C-alpha positions in Angstrom: -237.6 60.8 -180.6 -237.3 59.3 -184.1 -235.4 56.1 -185.1 -233.7 54.9 -188.1 -231.5 51.5 -188.9 -229.5 51.7 -186.0 -227.0 49.5 -187.0 -225.6 51.6 -190.7 -225.6 55.2 -188.4 -223.5 53.5 -185.5 -221.2 52.0 -188.4 -221.0 56.2 -189.9 -220.1 57.0 -186.2 -217.5 53.5 -185.8 -215.8 55.1 -189.1 -215.7 59.1 -187.7 -213.6 57.4 -184.4 -211.5 54.9 -186.1 -210.5 58.0 -188.6 -209.7 60.0 -185.1 -212.3 62.8 -186.4 -214.5 65.4 -185.0 -217.6 64.4 -185.9 -217.1 68.9 -187.5 -213.8 66.7 -189.6 -215.8 64.2 -190.4 -219.0 66.2 -192.0 -216.8 68.5 -193.6 -215.7 65.7 -196.1 -218.4 64.4 -196.1 -220.3 68.1 -197.3 -222.7 68.2 -194.3 -223.6 69.7 -191.3 -221.7 68.9 -187.9 -225.3 69.7 -186.0 -226.4 67.3 -189.2 -223.5 64.6 -188.1 -224.7 65.0 -184.2 -227.9 64.2 -185.5 -227.4 60.3 -188.1 -224.9 59.3 -184.9 -227.9 60.3 -182.4 -230.0 58.1 -184.4 -232.7 60.9 -185.8 -232.4 60.9 -189.4 -232.0 58.1 -192.1 -229.5 58.1 -194.1 -229.5 57.2 -197.6 -228.2 56.4 -201.0 -226.1 59.4 -201.3 -224.7 59.4 -198.2 -223.2 56.2 -197.8 -221.8 57.0 -201.0 -219.9 59.6 -200.4 -218.6 58.4 -197.1 -217.8 55.6 -198.7 -215.4 57.4 -201.5 -213.7 60.4 -199.3 -212.9 58.2 -196.9 -212.4 54.0 -198.3 -215.2 53.4 -196.1 -216.4 49.7 -198.5 -220.5 50.5 -198.5 -221.1 47.2 -198.0 -220.3 46.9 -194.3 -222.0 50.9 -194.4 -225.3 48.8 -196.1 -224.7 45.6 -193.8 -221.8 45.4 -191.1 -221.1 42.7 -193.7 -217.3 42.8 -194.4 -213.9 45.3 -193.6 -214.2 49.0 -192.5 -212.2 49.7 -195.1 -211.9 48.7 -198.7 -208.2 47.1 -199.5 -205.2 48.2 -201.5 -203.7 45.9 -203.5 -201.5 49.1 -203.6 -199.1 50.4 -200.7 -198.3 53.4 -202.5 -201.8 53.6 -203.3 -203.2 53.2 -200.3 -200.6 56.0 -198.3 -201.7 58.2 -201.1 -205.0 57.4 -199.6 -204.0 58.3 -196.1 -202.8 61.2 -196.8 -205.7 62.6 -199.0 -207.5 62.6 -196.2 -205.6 64.2 -194.0 -206.0 67.7 -195.9 -209.0 70.4 -196.4 -210.8 69.8 -199.3 -208.9 73.4 -199.9 -205.6 70.9 -200.4 -207.5 68.1 -201.9 -209.0 69.2 -205.0 -205.0 71.5 -205.2 -203.3 67.2 -205.3 -206.6 66.5 -208.1 -205.1 68.8 -209.7 -201.7 68.5 -209.2 -201.9 65.2 -210.0 -204.2 66.1 -213.5 -201.5 68.4 -215.1 -199.0 65.0 -213.5 -200.9 62.9 -215.9 -201.2 64.8 -219.2 -197.1 66.0 -218.9 -196.6 61.2 -218.9 -199.5 61.1 -221.7 -197.2 63.6 -223.7 -193.7 62.6 -222.8 -191.9 61.3 -225.3 -191.5 57.1 -224.8 
């Protein structure tokens, strides 16, 4: 059996568990298969920078923590509203996330066109 950087793979498993996701839910969020996620967690697949970036952007995880174990698992937000939006956004499936992003874009456009 192949073995890669156990600590990065283990940290990915820790993130998934901290979020309360199944392997399937977590994998869907970063656009990989459940099988591939299982391989990562069993240290049978190497984790590249693209995957680390995807996990970070999708789940709000600190890239530094994923790579080195240094710092906090999750990025900190100064604005509690942004944290709430992010937490709720992560609960949506991919289709609902796309819809939410379109709504936000429309709201931003509306605000920009609104007279002062």
